[in-house]
PASEBA-1860 file (N, C-alpha, C; in nm, 3 decimals):
! residues 320
1> XXXXXXXX> -7.147/-5.501/1.796/-7.052/-5.528/1.905/-6.909/-5.533/1.851 ~ -6.888/-5.565/1.727/-6.754/-5.577/1.671/-6.687/-5.442/1.653 ~ -6.766/-5.332/1.649/-6.703/-5.202/1.625/-6.653/-5.140/1.754 ~ -6.688/-5.193/1.870/-6.647/-5.135/1.997/-6.495/-5.127/2.012 ~ -6.420/-5.232/1.976/-6.274/-5.225/1.991/-6.211/-5.112/1.911 ~ -6.281/-5.064/1.806/-6.223/-4.958/1.723/-6.230/-4.821/1.791 ~ -6.319/-4.803/1.891/-6.333/-4.672/1.955/-6.205/-4.627/2.025 ~ -6.143/-4.715/2.104/-6.016/-4.671/2.166/-5.911/-4.630/2.064
9> XXXXXXXX> -5.909/-4.699/1.951/-5.810/-4.666/1.847/-5.841/-4.528/1.788 ~ -5.973/-4.499/1.769/-6.012/-4.369/1.714/-5.976/-4.258/1.811 ~ -6.004/-4.282/1.940/-5.970/-4.181/2.041/-5.820/-4.159/2.047 ~ -5.746/-4.271/2.038/-5.601/-4.259/2.041/-5.549/-4.178/1.922 ~ -5.608/-4.198/1.804/-5.566/-4.125/1.685/-5.593/-3.977/1.701 ~ -5.710/-3.944/1.760/-5.745/-3.803/1.782/-5.646/-3.738/1.878 ~ -5.612/-3.814/1.984/-5.517/-3.761/2.083/-5.379/-3.739/2.021 ~ -5.337/-3.834/1.935/-5.206/-3.821/1.869/-5.203/-3.698/1.780
17> XXXXXXXX> -5.312/-3.678/1.704/-5.318/-3.561/1.615/-5.315/-3.432/1.696 ~ -5.388/-3.428/1.806/-5.391/-3.308/1.890/-5.254/-3.281/1.949 ~ -5.189/-3.388/1.995/-5.056/-3.372/2.054/-4.957/-3.322/1.951 ~ -4.967/-3.376/1.829/-4.877/-3.334/1.721/-4.896/-3.186/1.690 ~ -5.023/-3.144/1.683/-5.054/-3.003/1.653/-4.999/-2.912/1.762 ~ -5.019/-2.953/1.888/-4.969/-2.872/2.000/-4.816/-2.864/1.998 ~ -4.749/-2.978/1.970/-4.603/-2.979/1.970/-4.548/-2.891/1.860 ~ -4.614/-2.893/1.743/-4.569/-2.805/1.633/-4.584/-2.659/1.671
25> XXXXXXXX> -4.696/-2.627/1.737/-4.718/-2.488/1.780/-4.613/-2.445/1.880 ~ -4.585/-2.532/1.979/-4.485/-2.501/2.079/-4.347/-2.488/2.017 ~ -4.316/-2.575/1.921/-4.185/-2.569/1.855/-4.168/-2.438/1.780 ~ -4.276/-2.397/1.713/-4.270/-2.271/1.639/-4.248/-2.154/1.733 ~ -4.317/-2.159/1.850/-4.301/-2.051/1.945/-4.161/-2.049/2.005 ~ -4.102/-2.169/2.022/-3.969/-2.176/2.081/-3.862/-2.131/1.984 ~ -3.877/-2.162/1.855/-3.774/-2.125/1.757/-3.789/-1.983/1.708 ~ -3.905/-1.923/1.720/-3.928/-1.786/1.676/-3.989/-1.703/1.787
33> XXXXXXXX> -3.915/-1.683/1.896/-3.971/-1.607/2.008/-3.982/-1.460/1.972 ~ -4.063/-1.386/2.046/-4.068/-1.241/2.024/-3.928/-1.182/2.039 ~ -3.891/-1.086/1.950/-3.755/-1.033/1.948/-3.715/-0.965/2.078 ~ -3.604/-1.010/2.133/-3.549/-0.947/2.253/-3.449/-0.840/2.209 ~ -3.439/-0.729/2.281/-3.348/-0.623/2.241/-3.204/-0.655/2.282 ~ -3.112/-0.581/2.225/-2.972/-0.584/2.265/-2.948/-0.456/2.345 ~ -2.907/-0.470/2.470/-2.888/-0.354/2.557/-2.741/-0.316/2.562 ~ -2.714/-0.187/2.543/-2.579/-0.134/2.542/-2.568/-0.021/2.643
41> XXXXXXXX> -2.453/-0.011/2.707/-2.432/0.100/2.800/-2.283/0.132/2.804 ~ -2.249/0.252/2.851/-2.108/0.289/2.860/-2.092/0.439/2.869 ~ -1.971/0.487/2.837/-1.936/0.629/2.843/-1.896/0.676/2.703 ~ -1.949/0.789/2.662/-1.909/0.853/2.536/-1.802/0.957/2.568 ~ -1.684/0.941/2.506/-1.572/1.033/2.525/-1.544/1.107/2.395 ~ -1.540/1.240/2.401/-1.511/1.323/2.285/-1.392/1.413/2.317 ~ -1.292/1.410/2.231/-1.172/1.490/2.251/-1.109/1.463/2.388 ~ -1.117/1.337/2.431/-1.051/1.297/2.554/-1.127/1.325/2.682
49> XXXXXXXX> -1.250/1.375/2.673/-1.328/1.405/2.793/-1.470/1.350/2.778 ~ -1.538/1.321/2.890/-1.677/1.274/2.880/-1.762/1.375/2.803 ~ -1.851/1.324/2.720/-1.935/1.411/2.638/-2.019/1.503/2.726 ~ -2.039/1.628/2.683/-2.121/1.722/2.760/-2.265/1.671/2.775 ~ -2.330/1.713/2.881/-2.471/1.678/2.900/-2.553/1.725/2.781 ~ -2.644/1.640/2.737/-2.729/1.675/2.625/-2.674/1.635/2.490 ~ -2.556/1.570/2.486/-2.501/1.523/2.359/-2.590/1.411/2.304 ~ -2.629/1.426/2.179/-2.719/1.327/2.118/-2.640/1.213/2.056
57> XXXXXXXX> -2.684/1.092/2.082/-2.624/0.972/2.023/-2.729/0.903/1.936 ~ -2.695/0.876/1.812/-2.782/0.798/1.725/-2.728/0.655/1.717 ~ -2.816/0.559/1.729/-2.775/0.418/1.724/-2.840/0.353/1.602 ~ -2.758/0.283/1.524/-2.806/0.219/1.402/-2.790/0.068/1.415 ~ -2.884/-0.006/1.360/-2.877/-0.152/1.356/-2.905/-0.196/1.213 ~ -2.808/-0.263/1.152/-2.825/-0.304/1.013/-2.839/-0.186/0.919 ~ -2.777/-0.073/0.952/-2.782/0.045/0.866/-2.906/0.129/0.881 ~ -2.994/0.094/0.976/-3.117/0.170/0.997/-3.117/0.231/1.137
65> XXXXXXXX> -3.171/0.351/1.148/-3.177/0.418/1.277/-3.263/0.336/1.373 ~ -3.203/0.299/1.487/-3.273/0.214/1.585/-3.308/0.288/1.712 ~ -3.233/0.395/1.744/-3.259/0.468/1.868/-3.191/0.604/1.863 ~ -3.250/0.697/1.937/-3.197/0.831/1.952/-3.197/0.863/2.101 ~ -3.086/0.905/2.158/-3.082/0.932/2.301/-2.982/1.042/2.329 ~ -2.984/1.094/2.452/-2.889/1.198/2.492/-2.818/1.157/2.619 ~ -2.699/1.212/2.637/-2.621/1.187/2.759/-2.657/1.291/2.865 ~ -2.643/1.258/2.994/-2.604/1.127/3.046/-2.726/1.037/3.063
73> XXXXXXXX> -2.699/0.908/3.089/-2.808/0.816/3.122/-2.868/0.858/3.256 ~ -2.993/0.822/3.277/-3.061/0.857/3.402/-2.982/0.806/3.523 ~ -2.941/0.899/3.608/-2.865/0.862/3.727/-2.720/0.827/3.702 ~ -2.675/0.842/3.575/-2.539/0.804/3.541/-2.443/0.922/3.543 ~ -2.313/0.895/3.533/-2.213/1.002/3.532/-2.210/1.075/3.398 ~ -2.130/1.180/3.390/-2.117/1.258/3.266/-2.075/1.168/3.150 ~ -2.141/1.187/3.037/-2.108/1.110/2.918/-2.169/0.973/2.910 ~ -2.241/0.931/3.013/-2.295/0.795/3.014/-2.418/0.783/2.925
81> XXXXXXXX> -2.443/0.660/2.882/-2.562/0.631/2.801/-2.606/0.489/2.830 ~ -2.730/0.461/2.802/-2.785/0.326/2.810/-2.899/0.318/2.711 ~ -2.900/0.213/2.630/-3.002/0.202/2.526/-3.027/0.055/2.494 ~ -3.152/0.022/2.460/-3.189/-0.111/2.412/-3.240/-0.097/2.270 ~ -3.184/-0.175/2.180/-3.221/-0.166/2.039/-3.269/-0.301/1.988 ~ -3.358/-0.296/1.892/-3.407/-0.418/1.826/-3.331/-0.438/1.697 ~ -3.322/-0.563/1.654/-3.251/-0.591/1.530/-3.256/-0.737/1.496 ~ -3.173/-0.775/1.402/-3.162/-0.913/1.356/-3.023/-0.964/1.389
89> XXXXXXXX> -3.014/-1.091/1.421/-2.885/-1.149/1.459/-2.776/-1.114/1.359 ~ -2.663/-1.068/1.411/-2.544/-1.030/1.335/-2.557/-0.898/1.260 ~ -2.666/-0.825/1.282/-2.670/-0.688/1.232/-2.557/-0.608/1.296 ~ -2.493/-0.522/1.219/-2.391/-0.434/1.276/-2.460/-0.319/1.349 ~ -2.425/-0.299/1.475/-2.474/-0.185/1.551/-2.364/-0.079/1.549 ~ -2.396/0.040/1.499/-2.300/0.149/1.489/-2.359/0.274/1.552 ~ -2.278/0.379/1.562/-2.318/0.498/1.637/-2.283/0.625/1.561 ~ -2.363/0.728/1.586/-2.337/0.857/1.526/-2.355/0.968/1.628
97> XXXXXXXX> -2.265/1.067/1.623/-2.273/1.187/1.707/-2.248/1.306/1.616 ~ -2.334/1.403/1.618/-2.323/1.515/1.526/-2.187/1.584/1.537 ~ -2.118/1.594/1.424/-1.989/1.661/1.420/-1.870/1.573/1.450 ~ -1.895/1.447/1.492/-1.788/1.355/1.529/-1.803/1.225/1.450 ~ -1.694/1.149/1.446/-1.699/1.018/1.382/-1.664/0.913/1.486 ~ -1.760/0.825/1.513/-1.747/0.724/1.619/-1.719/0.588/1.552 ~ -1.610/0.523/1.593/-1.568/0.402/1.523/-1.618/0.272/1.581 ~ -1.664/0.272/1.705/-1.702/0.145/1.770/-1.821/0.081/1.697
105> XXXXXXXX> -1.818/-0.051/1.689/-1.928/-0.126/1.628/-1.936/-0.264/1.694 ~ -2.056/-0.316/1.710/-2.078/-0.449/1.768/-2.183/-0.521/1.685 ~ -2.191/-0.652/1.702/-2.291/-0.731/1.632/-2.412/-0.754/1.722 ~ -2.530/-0.743/1.665/-2.654/-0.759/1.740/-2.668/-0.901/1.793 ~ -2.703/-0.912/1.922/-2.734/-1.039/1.985/-2.860/-1.019/2.070 ~ -2.968/-1.086/2.034/-3.094/-1.072/2.107/-3.074/-1.110/2.253 ~ -3.114/-1.021/2.343/-3.106/-1.047/2.486/-2.973/-1.014/2.550 ~ -2.874/-0.973/2.470/-2.743/-0.943/2.525/-2.743/-0.810/2.600
113> XXXXXXXX> -2.661/-0.800/2.703/-2.638/-0.676/2.776/-2.487/-0.653/2.775 ~ -2.442/-0.543/2.716/-2.301/-0.527/2.686/-2.253/-0.385/2.715 ~ -2.136/-0.373/2.776/-2.073/-0.243/2.795/-1.990/-0.208/2.672 ~ -2.021/-0.095/2.610/-1.947/-0.047/2.493/-1.918/0.100/2.512 ~ -1.794/0.133/2.545/-1.754/0.272/2.559/-1.727/0.331/2.422 ~ -1.780/0.449/2.397/-1.772/0.513/2.266/-1.673/0.628/2.269 ~ -1.608/0.655/2.155/-1.514/0.766/2.148/-1.489/0.805/2.003 ~ -1.423/0.919/1.988/-1.381/0.966/1.855/-1.233/0.933/1.832
121> XXXXXXXX> -1.190/0.818/1.882/-1.051/0.774/1.864/-1.026/0.738/1.717 ~ -0.898/0.733/1.681/-0.860/0.703/1.543/-0.901/0.561/1.505 ~ -0.946/0.544/1.383/-0.972/0.412/1.328/-0.966/0.421/1.176 ~ -0.978/0.307/1.111/-0.961/0.301/0.967/-1.074/0.220/0.902 ~ -1.128/0.272/0.793/-1.220/0.196/0.710/-1.139/0.118/0.608 ~ -1.166/-0.011/0.594/-1.105/-0.093/0.490/-1.218/-0.155/0.410 ~ -1.260/-0.087/0.307/-1.374/-0.133/0.228/-1.332/-0.244/0.132 ~ -1.427/-0.330/0.098/-1.401/-0.434/-0.001/-1.376/-0.371/-0.138
129> XXXXXXXX> -1.300/-0.442/-0.219/-1.273/-0.396/-0.355/-1.405/-0.383/-0.432 ~ -1.420/-0.272/-0.505/-1.543/-0.245/-0.578/-1.510/-0.221/-0.726 ~ -1.587/-0.283/-0.814/-1.566/-0.263/-0.957/-1.636/-0.135/-1.002 ~ -1.558/-0.033/-1.036/-1.613/0.096/-1.080/-1.605/0.101/-1.232 ~ -1.718/0.082/-1.298/-1.720/0.078/-1.444/-1.735/0.217/-1.506 ~ -1.781/0.312/-1.424/-1.803/0.446/-1.476/-1.946/0.471/-1.518 ~ -2.030/0.366/-1.513/-2.169/0.382/-1.557/-2.248/0.470/-1.461 ~ -2.220/0.456/-1.329/-2.293/0.532/-1.227/-2.196/0.573/-1.116
137> XXXXXXXX> -2.229/0.681/-1.046/-2.148/0.718/-0.929/-2.156/0.608/-0.823 ~ -2.050/0.595/-0.745/-2.049/0.496/-0.638/-2.016/0.566/-0.507 ~ -2.094/0.533/-0.402/-2.076/0.596/-0.271/-2.041/0.493/-0.165 ~ -1.937/0.522/-0.087/-1.899/0.441/0.028/-1.958/0.505/0.152 ~ -2.004/0.423/0.246/-2.082/0.473/0.359/-2.003/0.468/0.489 ~ -2.023/0.572/0.573/-1.957/0.581/0.703/-2.035/0.502/0.807 ~ -1.979/0.494/0.929/-2.042/0.420/1.037/-2.183/0.472/1.067 ~ -2.201/0.605/1.057/-2.331/0.663/1.090/-2.425/0.669/0.970
145> XXXXXXXX> -2.397/0.588/0.869/-2.476/0.573/0.745/-2.467/0.695/0.655 ~ -2.390/0.798/0.692/-2.368/0.911/0.603/-2.270/0.871/0.493 ~ -2.269/0.943/0.381/-2.169/0.913/0.279/-2.029/0.944/0.330 ~ -1.932/0.862/0.294/-1.793/0.884/0.332/-1.710/0.931/0.213 ~ -1.744/0.880/0.096/-1.671/0.915/-0.027/-1.758/0.877/-0.146 ~ -1.755/0.961/-0.249/-1.828/0.928/-0.371/-1.737/0.951/-0.491 ~ -1.737/0.856/-0.583/-1.660/0.868/-0.706/-1.754/0.854/-0.825 ~ -1.751/0.953/-0.911/-1.819/0.947/-1.040/-1.710/0.941/-1.146
153> XXXXXXXX> -1.692/0.823/-1.205/-1.584/0.805/-1.302/-1.618/0.863/-1.439 ~ -1.742/0.917/-1.453/-1.783/0.985/-1.577/-1.764/0.899/-1.701 ~ -1.808/0.773/-1.688/-1.806/0.684/-1.804/-1.672/0.619/-1.832 ~ -1.571/0.646/-1.751/-1.439/0.588/-1.771/-1.418/0.475/-1.669 ~ -1.376/0.359/-1.716/-1.363/0.242/-1.630/-1.243/0.255/-1.538 ~ -1.267/0.242/-1.406/-1.158/0.239/-1.309/-1.119/0.096/-1.271 ~ -1.206/0.000/-1.303/-1.179/-0.139/-1.267/-1.198/-0.161/-1.117 ~ -1.137/-0.267/-1.066/-1.148/-0.298/-0.923/-1.078/-0.191/-0.841
161> XXXXXXXX> -1.153/-0.127/-0.755/-1.103/-0.010/-0.683/-1.106/-0.037/-0.532 ~ -0.993/-0.012/-0.466/-0.981/-0.031/-0.322/-0.975/0.107/-0.255 ~ -1.060/0.125/-0.156/-1.068/0.252/-0.083/-1.026/0.229/0.062 ~ -0.941/0.317/0.112/-0.905/0.317/0.254/-0.922/0.459/0.307 ~ -0.992/0.471/0.420/-1.011/0.601/0.483/-0.964/0.590/0.628 ~ -0.860/0.667/0.661/-0.811/0.674/0.800/-0.870/0.798/0.863 ~ -0.938/0.782/0.974/-1.015/0.893/1.029/-0.975/0.926/1.172 ~ -0.995/1.052/1.209/-0.959/1.103/1.342/-0.809/1.092/1.368
169> XXXXXXXX> -0.729/1.116/1.266/-0.583/1.107/1.280/-0.515/1.194/1.176 ~ -0.387/1.228/1.204/-0.310/1.312/1.114/-0.278/1.237/0.985 ~ -0.279/1.309/0.874/-0.250/1.249/0.744/-0.105/1.271/0.702 ~ -0.041/1.375/0.755/0.097/1.406/0.717/0.183/1.410/0.842 ~ 0.313/1.438/0.822/0.405/1.443/0.935/0.398/1.573/1.013 ~ 0.311/1.663/0.971/0.289/1.787/1.045/0.148/1.781/1.102 ~ 0.135/1.785/1.233/0.003/1.769/1.295/-0.022/1.885/1.392 ~ -0.141/1.950/1.382/-0.243/1.926/1.280/-0.214/2.007/1.154
177> XXXXXXXX> -0.223/1.944/1.040/-0.192/2.012/0.915/-0.311/2.008/0.820 ~ -0.374/1.893/0.808/-0.486/1.874/0.718/-0.605/1.820/0.796 ~ -0.720/1.816/0.732/-0.838/1.753/0.792/-0.801/1.612/0.835 ~ -0.842/1.573/0.954/-0.803/1.443/1.007/-0.894/1.331/0.956 ~ -0.904/1.329/0.826/-0.972/1.220/0.755/-0.896/1.202/0.624 ~ -0.825/1.094/0.613/-0.728/1.075/0.505/-0.780/0.971/0.406 ~ -0.772/1.001/0.278/-0.832/0.917/0.175/-0.723/0.857/0.086 ~ -0.733/0.726/0.064/-0.643/0.662/-0.032/-0.728/0.583/-0.131
185> XXXXXXXX> -0.714/0.615/-0.258/-0.794/0.554/-0.364/-0.700/0.480/-0.458 ~ -0.722/0.350/-0.475/-0.633/0.267/-0.556/-0.713/0.188/-0.659 ~ -0.738/0.247/-0.777/-0.812/0.173/-0.880/-0.720/0.084/-0.962 ~ -0.779/-0.010/-1.031/-0.704/-0.099/-1.119/-0.644/-0.022/-1.235 ~ -0.720/0.071/-1.290/-0.674/0.155/-1.400/-0.656/0.296/-1.346 ~ -0.532/0.341/-1.336/-0.500/0.456/-1.252/-0.463/0.583/-1.328 ~ -0.445/0.576/-1.456/-0.401/0.694/-1.530/-0.498/0.729/-1.642 ~ -0.490/0.855/-1.688/-0.574/0.906/-1.797/-0.723/0.886/-1.767
193> XXXXXXXX> -0.762/0.911/-1.642/-0.902/0.904/-1.602/-0.960/1.046/-1.602 ~ -1.088/1.058/-1.569/-1.153/1.190/-1.563/-1.266/1.184/-1.461 ~ -1.229/1.166/-1.335/-1.328/1.139/-1.231/-1.367/1.265/-1.156 ~ -1.488/1.260/-1.101/-1.537/1.361/-1.007/-1.546/1.294/-0.870 ~ -1.483/1.353/-0.769/-1.478/1.291/-0.637/-1.537/1.386/-0.534 ~ -1.622/1.331/-0.447/-1.677/1.407/-0.335/-1.622/1.350/-0.206 ~ -1.549/1.433/-0.131/-1.491/1.395/-0.003/-1.580/1.446/0.111 ~ -1.604/1.362/0.211/-1.686/1.400/0.326/-1.600/1.400/0.452
201> XXXXXXXX> -1.634/1.489/0.547/-1.558/1.497/0.671/-1.644/1.568/0.776 ~ -1.596/1.568/0.902/-1.676/1.619/1.014/-1.610/1.741/1.077 ~ -1.692/1.820/1.144/-1.644/1.944/1.206/-1.524/1.920/1.296 ~ -1.530/1.815/1.379/-1.423/1.789/1.476/-1.291/1.753/1.410 ~ -1.293/1.721/1.281/-1.171/1.680/1.211/-1.100/1.797/1.142 ~ -1.158/1.917/1.149/-1.098/2.035/1.086/-0.996/2.096/1.182 ~ -0.872/2.116/1.139/-0.773/2.178/1.228/-0.811/2.321/1.264 ~ -0.763/2.366/1.378/-0.790/2.503/1.423/-0.739/2.603/1.319
209> XXXXXXXX> -0.819/2.705/1.294/-0.780/2.808/1.199/-0.822/2.780/1.056 ~ -0.878/2.661/1.029/-0.924/2.630/0.894/-1.077/2.620/0.894 ~ -1.136/2.638/0.776/-1.282/2.638/0.764/-1.328/2.553/0.648 ~ -1.452/2.509/0.656/-1.512/2.434/0.546/-1.521/2.519/0.420 ~ -1.555/2.647/0.437/-1.577/2.736/0.322/-1.451/2.756/0.239 ~ -1.334/2.735/0.298/-1.207/2.755/0.226/-1.135/2.623/0.199 ~ -1.206/2.509/0.216/-1.140/2.380/0.206/-1.105/2.346/0.060 ~ -0.987/2.284/0.042/-0.941/2.237/-0.088/-0.893/2.093/-0.076
217> XXXXXXXX> -0.882/2.027/-0.191/-0.833/1.889/-0.194/-0.700/1.885/-0.266 ~ -0.609/1.800/-0.215/-0.477/1.787/-0.273/-0.444/1.640/-0.294 ~ -0.375/1.614/-0.404/-0.343/1.478/-0.447/-0.193/1.459/-0.443 ~ -0.146/1.355/-0.375/-0.004/1.327/-0.364/0.048/1.268/-0.495 ~ 0.151/1.333/-0.552/0.205/1.292/-0.681/0.337/1.217/-0.669 ~ 0.378/1.184/-0.548/0.502/1.110/-0.528/0.613/1.196/-0.472 ~ 0.618/1.323/-0.514/0.720/1.416/-0.463/0.659/1.546/-0.413 ~ 0.539/1.577/-0.458/0.473/1.699/-0.413/0.322/1.684/-0.425
225> XXXXXXXX> 0.250/1.790/-0.389/0.104/1.787/-0.388/0.047/1.859/-0.509 ~ -0.057/1.801/-0.567/-0.130/1.863/-0.678/-0.263/1.917/-0.626 ~ -0.290/2.043/-0.654/-0.416/2.104/-0.613/-0.526/2.063/-0.712 ~ -0.641/2.023/-0.660/-0.751/1.979/-0.745/-0.854/2.090/-0.759 ~ -0.935/2.082/-0.863/-1.028/2.189/-0.899/-1.165/2.162/-0.838 ~ -1.215/2.251/-0.751/-1.350/2.234/-0.696/-1.456/2.243/-0.807 ~ -1.563/2.167/-0.788/-1.675/2.167/-0.884/-1.770/2.281/-0.848 ~ -1.766/2.387/-0.925/-1.846/2.507/-0.896/-1.996/2.482/-0.902
233> XXXXXXXX> -2.037/2.372/-0.965/-2.181/2.342/-0.974/-2.233/2.273/-0.849 ~ -2.145/2.244/-0.754/-2.183/2.172/-0.633/-2.177/2.265/-0.513 ~ -2.286/2.272/-0.437/-2.288/2.353/-0.315/-2.249/2.496/-0.341 ~ -2.160/2.549/-0.258/-2.109/2.685/-0.273/-1.964/2.676/-0.318 ~ -1.942/2.693/-0.448/-1.808/2.682/-0.506/-1.744/2.546/-0.476 ~ -1.825/2.441/-0.486/-1.773/2.306/-0.468/-1.774/2.257/-0.325 ~ -1.824/2.339/-0.232/-1.820/2.303/-0.090/-1.962/2.306/-0.031 ~ -1.993/2.207/0.051/-2.121/2.201/0.121/-2.094/2.204/0.270
241> XXXXXXXX> -2.133/2.314/0.336/-2.096/2.336/0.476/-2.216/2.358/0.566 ~ -2.336/2.322/0.520/-2.457/2.350/0.598/-2.473/2.254/0.716 ~ -2.433/2.128/0.702/-2.450/2.030/0.808/-2.347/1.920/0.795 ~ -2.325/1.850/0.907/-2.232/1.737/0.907/-2.294/1.614/0.842 ~ -2.213/1.538/0.768/-2.074/1.568/0.736/-2.064/1.676/0.628 ~ -1.960/1.762/0.640/-1.931/1.859/0.535/-1.877/1.784/0.414 ~ -1.870/1.853/0.300/-1.819/1.785/0.182/-1.753/1.883/0.086 ~ -1.667/1.828/0.003/-1.595/1.902/-0.101/-1.594/1.816/-0.225
249> XXXXXXXX> -1.636/1.873/-0.337/-1.637/1.799/-0.464/-1.537/1.859/-0.561 ~ -1.453/1.771/-0.621/-1.354/1.816/-0.718/-1.373/1.742/-0.850 ~ -1.326/1.802/-0.958/-1.345/1.745/-1.092/-1.211/1.727/-1.162 ~ -1.217/1.650/-1.271/-1.099/1.633/-1.355/-0.985/1.556/-1.292 ~ -1.017/1.462/-1.202/-0.912/1.382/-1.137/-0.864/1.276/-1.235 ~ -0.736/1.286/-1.274/-0.682/1.199/-1.378/-0.612/1.075/-1.324 ~ -0.560/1.082/-1.201/-0.491/0.968/-1.143/-0.520/0.965/-0.993 ~ -0.480/0.855/-0.929/-0.522/0.833/-0.791/-0.405/0.788/-0.705
257> XXXXXXXX> -0.416/0.819/-0.577/-0.327/0.776/-0.469/-0.380/0.842/-0.343 ~ -0.297/0.884/-0.248/-0.352/0.953/-0.131/-0.404/1.093/-0.163 ~ -0.511/1.132/-0.093/-0.570/1.265/-0.102/-0.587/1.319/0.039 ~ -0.564/1.450/0.055/-0.592/1.515/0.183/-0.670/1.643/0.158 ~ -0.733/1.694/0.264/-0.813/1.816/0.257/-0.747/1.920/0.347 ~ -0.733/2.042/0.294/-0.666/2.148/0.367/-0.701/2.281/0.304 ~ -0.695/2.389/0.381/-0.727/2.522/0.327/-0.623/2.570/0.228 ~ -0.495/2.536/0.251/-0.388/2.584/0.163/-0.295/2.470/0.127
265> XXXXXXXX> -0.208/2.492/0.031/-0.117/2.388/-0.018/-0.033/2.333/0.095 ~ -0.031/2.201/0.115/0.048/2.143/0.224/0.197/2.168/0.204 ~ 0.266/2.196/0.314/0.411/2.213/0.307/0.483/2.082/0.335 ~ 0.416/1.989/0.401/0.479/1.861/0.435/0.494/1.775/0.310 ~ 0.602/1.699/0.304/0.623/1.610/0.190/0.624/1.464/0.236 ~ 0.584/1.441/0.358/0.581/1.305/0.410/0.440/1.267/0.451 ~ 0.402/1.145/0.420/0.268/1.096/0.452/0.272/0.999/0.568 ~ 0.162/0.996/0.641/0.146/0.894/0.743/0.112/0.762/0.676
273> XXXXXXXX> 0.100/0.654/0.757/0.080/0.522/0.701/-0.062/0.495/0.656 ~ -0.147/0.602/0.645/-0.280/0.577/0.589/-0.268/0.539/0.443 ~ -0.155/0.572/0.381/-0.135/0.545/0.239/-0.110/0.397/0.215 ~ -0.160/0.348/0.100/-0.132/0.210/0.062/0.010/0.198/0.012 ~ 0.072/0.311/-0.021/0.210/0.311/-0.063/0.300/0.295/0.059 ~ 0.429/0.266/0.034/0.522/0.259/0.145/0.540/0.398/0.203 ~ 0.589/0.404/0.328/0.611/0.532/0.394/0.707/0.616/0.311 ~ 0.664/0.737/0.279/0.742/0.821/0.191/0.850/0.898/0.264
281> XXXXXXXX> 0.858/0.888/0.396/0.964/0.958/0.467/1.094/0.879/0.451 ~ 1.195/0.944/0.404/1.323/0.879/0.379/1.428/0.941/0.470 ~ 1.494/0.859/0.549/1.598/0.908/0.637/1.732/0.894/0.563 ~ 1.772/1.000/0.494/1.889/0.992/0.408/2.018/0.970/0.485 ~ 2.021/1.011/0.613/2.141/0.991/0.692/2.170/0.843/0.717 ~ 2.069/0.757/0.694/2.091/0.614/0.714/2.172/0.551/0.601 ~ 2.172/0.615/0.485/2.236/0.553/0.367/2.384/0.531/0.389 ~ 2.465/0.637/0.426/2.608/0.611/0.449/2.632/0.516/0.565
289> XXXXXXXX> 2.546/0.521/0.668/2.564/0.430/0.781/2.547/0.285/0.738 ~ 2.443/0.260/0.657/2.418/0.124/0.610/2.530/0.076/0.518 ~ 2.580/0.167/0.433/2.690/0.131/0.344/2.815/0.097/0.425 ~ 2.841/0.179/0.530/2.956/0.153/0.616/2.946/0.020/0.688 ~ 2.825/-0.011/0.740/2.805/-0.138/0.807/2.822/-0.255/0.712 ~ 2.773/-0.236/0.589/2.788/-0.342/0.488/2.935/-0.370/0.459 ~ 3.016/-0.264/0.447/3.159/-0.281/0.422/3.227/-0.349/0.541 ~ 3.188/-0.309/0.663/3.246/-0.367/0.785/3.222/-0.518/0.791
297> XXXXXXXX> 3.096/-0.559/0.767/3.064/-0.702/0.773/3.133/-0.780/0.661 ~ 3.155/-0.717/0.547/3.224/-0.784/0.437/3.369/-0.811/0.475 ~ 3.436/-0.711/0.539/3.574/-0.729/0.582/3.583/-0.839/0.688 ~ 3.490/-0.836/0.783/3.489/-0.940/0.887/3.474/-1.079/0.827 ~ 3.388/-1.090/0.727/3.366/-1.219/0.663/3.493/-1.269/0.595 ~ 3.566/-1.178/0.531/3.689/-1.216/0.463/3.796/-1.260/0.563 ~ 3.804/-1.188/0.678/3.900/-1.225/0.781/3.872/-1.363/0.837 ~ 3.743/-1.394/0.857/3.707/-1.525/0.909/3.747/-1.636/0.814
305> XXXXXXXX> 3.735/-1.608/0.685/3.769/-1.709/0.585/3.920/-1.731/0.577 ~ 3.999/-1.625/0.602/4.145/-1.635/0.587/4.216/-1.683/0.712 ~ 4.155/-1.667/0.832/4.220/-1.704/0.959/4.125/-1.783/1.046 ~ 4.164/-1.906/1.087/4.075/-1.984/1.174/4.054/-1.914/1.307 ~ 3.940/-1.930/1.363/3.910/-1.870/1.491/3.982/-1.943/1.603 ~ 3.995/-1.876/1.720/4.060/-1.939/1.835/3.984/-2.063/1.880 ~ 3.853/-2.057/1.874/3.772/-2.174/1.914/3.803/-2.292/1.823 ~ 3.816/-2.262/1.692/3.843/-2.368/1.597/3.981/-2.426/1.623
313> XXXXXXXX> 4.083/-2.336/1.650/4.217/-2.385/1.678/4.219/-2.470/1.804 ~ 4.144/-2.432/1.906/4.139/-2.509/2.030/4.081/-2.647/2.006 ~ 3.974/-2.651/1.927/3.914/-2.780/1.894/4.011/-2.869/1.817 ~ 4.085/-2.808/1.725/4.183/-2.884/1.647/4.292/-2.941/1.737 ~ 4.335/-2.858/1.839/4.439/-2.904/1.929/4.391/-3.024/2.010 ~ 4.267/-3.018/2.053/4.212/-3.129/2.130/4.204/-3.257/2.046 ~ 4.168/-3.240/1.917/4.159/-3.356/1.829/4.296/-3.421/1.811 ~ 4.400/-3.339/1.807/4.534/-3.392/1.787/4.589/-3.456/1.915
END
């Protein structure tokens, strides 16, 4: 008879354990729900107009292909798209269109529905500083996960290297003059190097009248352009033109600054602001004007020091 009071306690303990197990299961399900997609929709614009029907859009999440679709979306206007992609929180969602470079990017949010209009408008890559020791080639990646630039320092240390690529925009003061993908390379150790560089670009960035097969690379030397030597062991005479992105590989690069791609030697001597250097366009007519203004203000200053102003004289009269 003495053990009877213990039965309710035993039952209560069993119930507590069961409740604890159920609560843990529910908590796990609540904190780790099945992955919800991120839904995106909008209009793809190429060269200022809605993309033609059948244009393929590739969508990447965290650098991996997440979806492939074509325009327009079902029942949507020209250039429209709608897609749901899976991913991990804060994955970068980026886009690719064959022959074009699309700059828009968003961060993955499970369950989000977001309007993102896409275009080939101008934008700039600002990559983090990278230590190039020369031990191995280093490749920087574009939005569509294709290579954007590769440097093989051939065993020579470049040190901390900053890369800037301005895309879908003019590189010089003559537009269109060069491929609309402008490269600026700024290594810590900038002279007496021996690098091999591969430049990548897209069909839509080639100016009218120029071709991939005749593309060359030029290096800005401060006052003029230096023609670089294509690597004959790469592609067809240093050029790969079979698919986007196209590429050009050059060898024997001894120093670095802005680089542009063009079929023939550039005639322009002024660079756009894609360069890390100051704007190289100099308005020489401003020099005498500034000197004249400087002299004028100097004379005015001397006159003020030698003769009291009328306001000062009036104040003095009132004081007296």
